[in-house]
N, C-alpha and C positions, 0 to 999 in steps of 0.2 A: 297525376294518376299513374303515369308510367313507372313511377318509383315504387309503387306498391307491388307486392307479390300478385301473381296471376289470380290465385284463388280469392284474394281480398278484392281485387278489381272486379271479378265476376260477381261477388256477393254484393258489392255496391251497385253494380249495373242492374241487378235483379231487384233492388230495393225500389219501392214505389216513390214517386216524386214527393208526395206529402211527407213520407217518412224522411226523405232526404232533407226537406225543409226543416223538419224538427231537429234533425241531427246538426244541420248547419246553424240553426239558431242557438244551439248549445255551444258551438265552437267558434262562431263568427259573430263579432259585435256589430250587428246591423239592426235596423228597424224592420218591423213586419212588412212595411210597404216595399222595401228593397228586396226582402226575401221573396215576396210574391212576384216581383218583377224578374227575378233570376230564372233563367231557363235551366233545364235538367243538367246540361253540360257544366254550367257555372256552379251549380250546387255540388256536383261530383268533384269538381276541381277544389272547391273550398274544403270539402270534407277530406279529400285525399291529402291536401296540403297540411291540414291539421294532424292527420294520422302520422304523416312523415315527420312533422315537427315534434310530436310527442315521442315518437320512436327515437329520434335523435337526442332528445332531452334524456330519455331513459338510458341510452347508450353512454351519454356523458356522465350521468350519475354512476353507472356501473363502472366506468373507467376511473372516475374519481375514487370510488370505493376500493377498486382494485389497487390503485396507487397508494391509498392509505394502508391497505392490508400489506402491500409490499414493503412500505416504510416500516410498519410494525415488525414484519418478519426480519428485516435488516437490523432493526434495533435489538430484537431478541437474539439474533445471531451474534451481534457485537457483545451483548451481555454474556452470552455463553463463552465467547472467546476470552473475555476479561476474567471470568471465573476460572476458566481452565489455566490461564496464565498465573492467577493467584495460587491455584493448587500446585502448579509446578514450582513456583517460587517458594511456597511453604515446604514442599518436599525437599527442595535443594537446601534450604536453611536447616531443616531437620537433619539431613545427611551431613552437612558441614559441622553441626554441633556434635553429632555422634562421633565424627572423626576427631574432633577436638578432645572429647571425653576419652576416646580410645587412646589418643596420643598422650594425654595426661596420665592415664592409667599405666601405660607402658613406661613412661618416664619415671613414675613412682616406683615401679618394680625394679628398674635399673638402678635407682638411687638406693 
């Protein structure tokens, strides 16, 4: 219960016991007899544990998604760099050919 934010703790404390049993039944795999035997503190602990666990699972999913997004960003950046290198190579080759043609043209004038 201490791992929950204060406002969430307060909301759970204000919830009546029957509502807590219903919430616990949805999150906790136990029979009706065991739920009836649980006191209010045990019910609060079961529900708080479930909330914390779900929040942790959500954080892990977000983390996994952000890792995937980062990986895609890196792959995109790599592709951009490869394309830029190809463009530079093509420009260099074009300039080399221009110089060859210019040299041939000058040699023909001299001859």
